[in-house]
C-alpha positions, 0 to 999 in steps of 0.5 A: 884681428880686429871684428871686420864689421865694427870697423866700418861706420853704420848709418844706423845703430840701436841697441836694444835690451835683451837682444843685442846691438843692430848696426845698419851698413851700406853694403860693400858689393865686393866684401860682402858677396860672400856672405850673401851669396851664402844666403841667397843660395839658400832653398829658403830664398828662393823667392829672392830670385839669385839662387842660381848666381855665381858668387861674382855674378851676386857682386855684380848685381850689387855693385850695379845697385850701388851706382842708382841714387833711387835703390840701396843696399845695407847689410845688418849685423847684431853684435857685430854678426851678419844677420840681414841683407836690407834693400830700399828703393822709391817706388817711383823708380821701380816696377812696383810703382806701376802697380799701386798709387805712390804716396809721397814719403812712400819708401820699398822695403826688401828683407832677407834674414839670416837662417837661424842656424844650429840654434834652431828657432829664436823667438821674438828674434825677427820682431826685435830686429824688424822693430829696429830697421822699421826704426831706421826706415821710417825715422832715420830715412825720414819716411812716412810709409813702407811698402813690401812686395813679397811673392804671393807664394812666400806665405811666410813672408807675408805672414811675418809682414803682417805680425809686424803691423803691416797692411794687406794691399791688392795681389798685383802683377809686377811686370818683367824687366829685361835690360841688358844690366838687370832681368827680373821675370814677371812676379805675382806679388802680394803688397802690404803697407805700414805707416810711421804713425801705426808703430810710432809708439814703437819706434821712439 
């Protein structure tokens, strides 16, 4: 049987020496729901805010997202195995845009990595994958700055972004969103920013 990911067109593909081939695919809400539900249901993904959702509810969330022109979701694979969920958004169309001065060329990013699995921690693995994804967002999408907004309590995520070259911004309170199609509780977030010129030498 052919690999279900290999047959899907990649929006970005990059071979990294000693790591493998990273491909960024448009997330298919129905087809990828099982994989994404497995990730967001894990205790370690509590800050993603979807631990209580069923598989079908996760599919509904991403089907709604697929209908937006300002927010996008991607499934990331490494050597045809799914390894991460990447989401991008226009800050001015998101609640984070109310909390800092948005600049032209800004793009927001959420990143959820798959668990390490039975093999345990993989030294350098996260850094290699993040570099490939930063290259896609900054160069492939032609943006000048990434903004991330992890929960202030998610110390691992904050530290990971800072190790990748992000500069810490202010801690802010993202307002609650209560709409028929989406509910997001108030969130205290640590903003961090990465400018393209800061990491250009790593991405070229």
